[in-house]
C-alpha positions in Angstrom: -23.4 -11.4 16.1 -20.3 -8.9 17.1 -20.0 -10.7 20.1 -20.3 -14.1 19.0 -17.5 -13.1 16.1 -15.4 -11.8 18.8 -15.7 -15.1 20.8 -14.5 -17.1 17.7 -12.0 -15.0 17.6 -10.5 -15.5 20.8 -11.1 -19.7 20.0 -9.0 -19.2 17.0 -6.3 -17.2 18.7 -5.9 -19.6 21.5 -6.2 -23.0 19.1 -3.2 -20.9 16.9 -1.5 -20.5 20.3 -1.7 -24.0 21.3 -0.3 -25.0 17.8 2.7 -22.4 18.1 3.6 -24.0 21.2 3.3 -27.6 20.3 6.1 -26.4 17.7 8.5 -25.3 19.7 10.6 -26.6 22.4 12.2 -24.6 25.6 15.3 -25.8 27.4 16.7 -23.4 29.8 20.2 -22.2 29.4 21.5 -23.8 32.9 19.9 -26.9 31.6 21.5 -26.5 27.8 25.2 -26.0 29.8 24.7 -29.2 31.9 23.5 -31.4 29.1 26.4 -30.1 27.0 29.0 -30.3 29.8 28.1 -34.2 30.4 28.3 -34.8 26.8 32.1 -33.4 26.5 32.6 -35.3 29.7 31.2 -38.5 28.8 33.3 -38.4 25.8 36.5 -38.0 27.4 35.8 -40.8 30.0 35.0 -42.9 27.0 38.4 -42.3 25.1 40.4 -42.5 28.3 39.0 -45.8 29.7 39.5 -47.5 26.1 42.3 -45.8 25.1 44.6 -49.0 26.2 42.6 -51.1 23.9 42.6 -49.1 20.6 43.2 -51.6 17.6 44.6 -54.8 20.0 41.3 -56.5 19.7 39.9 -56.8 15.9 37.7 -58.8 14.5 36.9 -60.7 18.1 35.6 -59.7 21.6 37.8 -58.6 24.1 37.7 -61.1 27.0 36.1 -59.5 30.1 39.5 -60.5 32.1 41.5 -58.3 29.6 39.4 -55.1 30.0 41.2 -52.5 31.8 39.4 -50.7 35.2 38.6 -47.1 35.6 40.4 -45.0 37.7 39.1 -41.1 38.3 42.6 -39.6 37.4 42.2 -41.1 34.0 39.8 -38.3 33.1 42.7 -35.8 32.4 44.6 -38.3 29.8 42.0 -36.3 27.3 44.0 -33.1 26.4 46.4 -35.0 24.2 43.5 -37.0 22.5 43.0 -36.5 18.5 39.7 -37.7 19.0 38.9 -34.5 21.1 41.3 -31.4 19.6 40.3 -32.3 15.5 37.0 -31.4 16.3 37.5 -28.5 18.3 39.4 -27.3 15.1 36.0 -27.1 13.7 34.4 -25.5 16.7 37.3 -22.8 16.1 36.6 -22.3 13.0 33.0 -21.6 13.4 34.0 -19.2 16.5 36.2 -16.9 14.4 34.2 -16.8 10.7 30.2 -17.8 12.1 27.9 -20.2 11.0 27.6 -18.6 7.3 31.3 -19.7 6.8 32.1 -21.4 3.9 33.1 -24.9 3.0 36.2 -23.7 1.6 37.3 -21.4 4.6 36.7 -24.7 7.0 39.1 -26.6 4.4 41.8 -23.9 4.8 41.5 -24.1 8.4 41.5 -27.6 8.3 44.6 -27.7 5.9 46.3 -25.4 8.4 46.2 -27.8 11.4 49.4 -28.7 12.8 48.7 -32.2 14.6 49.3 -35.9 13.0 46.1 -37.2 11.3 45.5 -41.0 10.0 43.1 -42.5 7.3 40.1 -40.3 5.7 41.7 -37.0 8.0 45.0 -37.6 6.3 43.7 -37.8 2.6 41.8 -35.1 3.2 44.0 -32.7 4.6 46.6 -34.1 2.1 44.3 -33.4 -0.8 43.7 -29.9 0.9 47.2 -28.7 1.0 47.7 -29.8 -2.8 45.2 -27.8 -3.3 42.2 -29.6 -4.2 39.1 -28.0 -2.2 36.0 -29.4 -0.4 33.8 -31.2 -1.6 36.6 -33.0 -3.6 39.0 -33.3 -1.2 36.9 -36.4 0.3 35.8 -37.3 -3.2 36.5 -41.4 -4.0 38.3 -40.1 -7.0 41.1 -38.5 -4.8 40.6 -40.0 -1.5 40.8 -43.6 -1.3 39.2 -44.0 2.6 35.7 -41.9 2.0 33.9 -44.8 4.7 36.5 -44.3 7.2 35.5 -43.5 10.9 37.0 -40.4 10.9 33.9 -38.0 10.8 31.8 -40.0 13.3 34.8 -39.7 15.9 34.4 -35.7 15.4 31.1 -34.9 14.9 29.9 -34.9 18.8 30.6 -30.9 18.3 27.7 -30.8 15.9 25.0 -31.8 18.2 26.5 -30.2 21.6 25.9 -27.0 19.8 22.5 -27.8 18.5 20.1 -28.9 20.8 17.1 -29.9 19.2 18.1 -28.7 16.3 18.6 -31.8 13.7 18.8 -29.9 10.6 21.7 -27.9 11.8 23.5 -31.4 12.5 23.0 -32.4 9.0 24.4 -28.8 7.5 27.6 -29.1 9.9 28.4 -32.5 8.2 27.5 -31.3 5.0 30.1 -28.6 5.9 32.9 -30.3 7.9 32.4 -34.1 6.8 32.9 -33.3 3.6 36.2 -32.4 3.8 37.3 -35.9 4.7 34.5 -38.6 4.6 31.8 -39.3 1.6 28.6 -41.1 1.6 28.2 -43.3 4.5 31.8 -41.5 6.3 29.3 -38.5 6.2 26.3 -40.0 7.5 27.7 -42.0 10.5 28.8 -38.4 11.9 25.0 -36.8 11.3 24.0 -39.8 12.8 26.2 -39.4 15.8 25.2 -35.8 15.6 21.8 -36.2 15.7 21.9 -38.4 18.5 23.2 -35.7 20.8 20.7 -32.9 19.6 18.0 -35.4 20.9 19.6 -36.0 24.0 18.9 -32.5 25.4 15.2 -33.5 25.2 14.9 -37.4 25.5 16.3 -39.8 27.8 14.9 -42.9 26.2 18.2 -44.4 24.1 15.7 -46.2 21.8 14.2 -42.9 20.9 17.7 -41.3 20.8 18.6 -44.1 18.1 15.6 -43.2 16.4 16.2 -39.5 16.2 19.7 -40.0 15.1 18.5 -42.5 12.3 16.1 -39.6 10.9 19.3 -37.3 10.3 20.5 -39.5 7.4 19.6 -41.2 4.1 17.5 -44.4 4.8 18.7 -46.2 1.8 22.0 -46.2 2.8 24.3 -49.2 4.2 24.8 -47.0 7.6 21.2 -46.7 8.2 20.6 -50.0 7.2 23.4 -51.3 9.8 21.4 -48.9 12.3 17.8 -50.8 11.8 19.6 -54.2 11.8 21.5 -53.4 15.5 17.8 -52.1 16.7 16.1 -55.2 15.5 18.6 -57.8 17.0 18.7 -55.8 20.3 15.0 -56.3 20.5 15.1 -59.9 19.3 17.5 -60.6 22.0 18.0 -57.9 24.6 20.1 -59.4 27.1 23.1 -61.0 25.1 25.2 -58.0 23.7 28.1 -60.7 22.6 25.1 -62.7 20.3 24.2 -59.5 18.6 28.0 -58.3 18.1 28.4 -61.4 15.7 25.6 -60.8 13.8 27.3 -57.4 12.9 30.5 -59.6 12.1 28.9 -61.7 10.0 26.9 -59.2 7.9 29.0 -56.2 8.0 32.6 -57.6 8.1 32.4 -60.7 6.5 29.7 -60.2 3.3 31.5 -58.5 0.7 28.4 -56.2 -0.4 29.1 -54.2 3.1 32.9 -54.0 2.5 32.8 -52.0 -0.8 34.6 -48.8 0.0 35.8 -50.0 3.2 39.2 -49.9 4.7 39.2 -53.3 7.1 38.9 -52.4 10.4 38.1 -48.5 10.6 35.0 -48.9 8.4 32.5 -46.3 9.7 29.3 -49.0 9.7 31.5 -51.7 12.0 32.4 -49.1 14.6 29.1 -47.4 14.7 27.6 -50.6 15.4 30.1 -51.1 18.5 29.0 -47.7 19.4 25.0 -48.6 19.1 25.6 -52.2 20.9 27.1 -50.2 23.9 24.3 -47.6 23.9 21.5 -50.4 23.7 23.0 -52.9 25.7 24.5 -50.7 28.4 20.6 -49.9 29.7 21.6 -46.3 30.8 24.7 -47.7 32.9 27.7 -45.9 32.2 30.4 -48.5 32.8 28.5 -51.2 31.0 28.0 -48.2 28.2 31.8 -47.5 27.8 32.9 -51.5 28.2 30.6 -53.0 26.0 31.9 -50.4 23.1 35.5 -51.0 23.6 35.2 -54.8 24.2 33.6 -55.0 20.9 37.2 -54.3 19.6 38.6 -52.2 16.3 39.0 -48.4 17.1 37.9 -48.9 20.6 38.9 -45.6 21.9 36.7 -43.8 19.8 33.6 -46.2 20.2 33.2 -45.6 23.6 34.0 -41.9 23.6 30.1 -41.5 20.9 28.6 -44.1 23.6 29.4 -42.6 26.6 29.4 -39.2 25.1 25.8 -39.2 23.5 24.6 -41.3 27.1 26.0 -38.5 29.3 24.3 -35.7 27.5 20.9 -37.4 28.3 22.1 -37.4 32.0 23.9 -34.3 32.5 26.7 -33.5 34.3 25.4 -33.1 37.7 23.8 -36.6 37.9 27.4 -38.3 36.2 29.1 -40.3 38.8 31.8 -38.2 41.1 34.3 -40.8 39.8 34.0 -39.1 36.1 34.0 -35.7 37.5 36.0 -35.3 40.6 39.5 -35.2 39.4 38.9 -33.0 36.2 41.3 -30.5 35.2 39.5 -27.4 34.4 43.1 -25.4 34.1 44.8 -27.4 31.0 44.3 -26.4 27.4 43.4 -29.5 24.8 46.1 -29.8 22.5 46.6 -27.8 19.4 43.7 -25.7 20.9 42.5 -22.6 22.6 40.5 -24.3 25.0 40.6 -25.3 28.5 37.3 -27.4 29.8 35.2 -23.9 31.1 36.5 -22.1 27.5 35.3 -25.5 25.7 31.6 -24.7 27.2 31.7 -21.3 26.5 32.2 -21.4 23.1 29.5 -24.1 22.3 26.9 -21.9 24.3 28.0 -19.2 22.5 27.6 -21.2 19.3 24.2 -22.8 20.5 22.7 -19.2 20.9 23.9 -18.4 17.1 22.5 -21.8 15.9 18.6 -21.5 17.3 18.5 -18.0 15.8 19.4 -19.1 13.1 17.1 -22.2 12.8 14.5 -19.5 13.8 14.1 -19.9 17.3 15.0 -17.2 20.0 16.1 -16.5 23.6 14.0 -15.1 26.2 13.3 -14.6 29.9 11.3 -17.0 31.8 8.7 -16.1 34.4 11.4 -18.1 36.7 14.1 -15.4 36.0 16.1 -18.3 34.0 17.1 -17.7 30.3 15.8 -20.0 28.0 16.4 -21.6 24.5 13.3 -21.8 22.6 13.5 -23.7 19.8 11.4 -24.5 16.6 10.5 -28.2 16.4 11.6 -29.3 12.8 11.6 -32.9 11.0 15.2 -33.1 9.3 16.2 -33.2 5.9 18.9 -35.8 5.2 21.8 -35.3 2.8 21.1 -37.1 -0.4 22.0 -40.4 -0.7 25.7 -40.8 -2.4 27.8 -44.3 -2.6 31.7 -44.1 -2.0 31.4 -47.1 -4.1 29.7 -45.6 -6.7 30.3 -42.3 -6.6 28.8 -39.2 -8.3 30.6 -36.3 -10.7 33.8 -35.0 -9.3 32.8 -30.8 -8.7 36.4 -29.7 -10.3 36.9 -27.7 -7.1 40.1 -26.4 -6.7 41.8 -23.5 -4.4 41.9 -20.2 -5.8 45.5 -18.6 -6.2 44.3 -16.4 -3.2 42.9 -18.9 -0.9 45.8 -21.4 -1.7 48.0 -18.3 -0.5 46.4 -18.6 3.0 47.4 -22.8 3.7 50.6 -22.6 5.3 51.4 -26.3 5.0 52.2 -26.9 1.2 53.0 -30.4 -0.3 57.1 -31.1 -0.2 58.1 -31.7 -4.3 58.1 -35.8 -3.4 54.3 -35.7 -2.5 53.2 -35.9 -5.8 50.5 -38.1 -7.9 47.1 -37.5 -6.5 45.1 -40.6 -5.7 47.0 -43.2 -7.7 48.8 -45.1 -5.5 51.9 -46.3 -8.0 51.8 -42.0 -8.8 52.5 -41.1 -5.7 55.3 -43.9 -5.1 56.9 -42.7 -8.2 56.7 -39.1 -7.5 58.5 -39.7 -4.3 61.1 -42.0 -5.6 61.7 -39.3 -8.1 62.3 -36.8 -5.7 64.2 -38.7 -2.9 66.0 -42.0 -4.7 66.4 -40.5 -8.5 66.9 -43.3 -11.0 65.0 -45.7 -9.0 61.3 -46.8 -10.7 58.4 -48.9 -8.6 56.2 -51.3 -9.7 52.7 -51.0 -9.2 51.6 -50.5 -5.5 48.2 -51.4 -3.5 46.3 -48.8 -2.5 45.8 -49.7 0.9 47.3 -47.6 3.5 48.0 -44.6 0.7 51.6 -45.5 -0.2 53.8 -42.2 -1.2 55.8 -39.9 0.3 55.8 -39.5 4.4 57.4 -36.4 6.0 58.9 -38.7 8.7 58.5 -42.2 10.0 60.1 -43.2 13.4 62.1 -40.2 13.6 63.7 -40.2 9.9 62.6 -37.4 7.6 61.8 -37.7 3.8 60.0 -41.4 3.6 58.9 -43.3 0.7 56.4 -46.0 1.7 55.3 -48.8 -0.7 52.5 -51.8 -0.6 52.4 -54.6 -2.2 50.1 -55.1 -4.7 47.9 -58.3 -3.4 48.7 -60.8 -1.2 50.8 -62.6 -3.6 52.3 -59.9 -5.7 55.2 -57.6 -3.7 56.0 -54.2 -4.9 59.6 -53.7 -6.8 61.9 -50.8 -7.0 64.2 -51.3 -9.9 67.2 -49.3 -11.1 70.5 -50.0 -13.5 73.8 -49.8 -11.4 77.1 -49.0 -12.3 78.9 -51.2 -9.7 82.3 -49.8 -9.1 85.5 -51.5 -9.7 87.2 -51.4 -6.7 87.0 -52.5 -3.0 83.8 -54.6 -2.1 80.9 -53.0 -3.5 77.8 -53.4 -1.8 74.3 -51.4 -1.7 73.0 -50.6 1.5 69.5 -50.3 2.2 67.7 -48.6 4.8 64.0 -50.1 5.5 61.5 -50.2 8.4 58.0 -52.2 8.7 54.7 -51.0 10.0 54.3 -51.1 13.9 51.7 -53.7 13.6 53.0 -55.6 10.4 56.0 -57.3 9.0 57.4 -58.4 5.1 60.0 -59.8 3.2 62.7 -57.9 1.8 64.0 -59.4 -1.3 67.2 -58.3 -3.2 68.2 -59.1 -6.6 70.7 -58.5 -9.0 70.0 -59.0 -12.9 67.2 -61.4 -11.7 69.9 -63.6 -9.2 68.5 -63.4 -5.4 71.0 -61.9 -3.3 69.4 -61.4 0.1 66.0 -62.6 1.4 65.0 -61.3 4.9 62.2 -61.1 7.0 61.7 -57.0 8.0 59.7 -56.9 11.4 59.1 -58.0 14.5 57.7 -57.2 18.1 58.1 -53.4 16.7 58.8 -51.3 14.1 62.4 -50.0 13.7 64.9 -49.2 11.0 67.7 -51.0 9.9 70.3 -51.2 6.8 70.7 -54.1 4.9 73.7 -54.6 3.1 73.6 -56.5 -0.2 76.8 -57.9 -1.7 77.8 -56.3 -5.3 81.3 -57.6 -5.4 80.6 -60.1 -7.7 79.4 -57.6 -10.2 82.2 -55.0 -10.1 82.9 -53.0 -12.9 79.4 -53.9 -14.6 76.3 -52.8 -15.0 73.5 -54.3 -13.3 69.6 -54.1 -13.0 69.0 -54.2 -8.9 65.5 -55.1 -7.7 64.2 -54.4 -3.9 61.3 -56.4 -3.3 58.4 -55.4 -0.4 57.0 -59.1 -0.4 53.9 -59.5 1.4 54.4 -61.9 4.5 50.5 -62.8 6.1 49.0 -59.6 4.6 48.7 -57.5 7.8 50.0 -54.0 7.4 52.7 -54.9 4.7 54.0 -51.6 3.9 57.6 -50.8 3.7 59.2 -47.5 4.2 62.5 -46.9 2.6 64.9 -44.2 4.1 68.0 -44.9 1.9 69.6 -46.7 -0.8 73.3 -46.3 -1.3 76.1 -47.9 -3.3 79.4 -48.2 -1.3 
């Protein structure tokens, strides 16, 4: 009887061991570093190759003849790319404070970054510098760019330090993605990170995409986009341009999918271009990159993501020499402490911490190599949030002690919060006292600019809509003597123009287009001699002209 019980015990113990083995995966540190390095180099190659095309093709496919050609030395154009150094800010925070660091400390570190930012990154960091702590720094009540591409661009690090651990990716998105993005803006980054995490164990791109999809809410529009692109690829696996047109029709031209969108930097359409490269590239690095950048819009960021994931599945050792032989190992990425070897070391250091935190361990194998032993877990996505119908704010503000740690405080002119008109009026009150603004549109985040085209302390306005300009007005006592005039210093955005109109007591005095082939400051002279010795209401209008980057930048308004 005892022998039977003993045999049963042995059988049960063996079954338990089998279950345990099936619930864990092993990855040698050597293989991890190879794949992680491949992911970084793929990202570097993608952004460098696509950089000359950024936003030059919008809502149209780049002709194949216009595509730049890869040269091996291009790999070292990466060290000044924001697509890379911004996410290294997050790595540095994790390195210094550990995986348990708070989202508030992440916000302080991001607020103290010194590089220039745009879109959701800029809006989120501006909120942090005003004392609005995360997660409110990204909430649509304070941030008008919640669905922009920003965290999607910067999420590669999360998967590269979380091999086979999707819940780590989700958690890092909740910590760092919520500094600047909300809803789909966060999910795009968690999706990308989830694909990287899967790439350490999976080479089939379809399965890698499925793994990323499992990391985000199935009801989100971003998840719907992923499912659509996968389906369209299955229906027509040889014509990526046909799939591009379907993406355009649904995710650019259908109003339902443009809610909370900021045009061509919307996370869904750019995420679709990442997927087109990955699915139609068929494992070929060159095809993956070129399809992603020929799709247009943010066409350096998108091939960085698609090539990064693909090259993580391959590993650095399997990359063609043209992407590796010229790689500079000594130069630091701008605004960081990291060279390429230093970047690899900090990722390994953090990955060791992540695997333990996720319930795994490190152990030596019979072959003498060191292994990550990684528990196999189903991802738990973040809760569904909609940027166009957001939940309540958290009323989160930095304490005085926390705010004292933020080195960059807003200029007195940088006030008004999320309301574009209040922001413009606040800036005007400080820089151009006595002038008042009419209602501004929300596009391009009008308000104070610390610098524009070399000129410091500038006010940017934006028309309310396609027909309604924004007007700055003031009652002016015109001098009696001489030939009085109002000199107005203005500039256009480098991708657009506008019509400048000057009126006095309702009479048009000057109408002139501002803009051309590039952005430049110019001083326009408005003749006030007919009003010498009188008090007159002067109006200066930023009138839209074609509705493309219609902002006006105001550098000075002086009566002479």
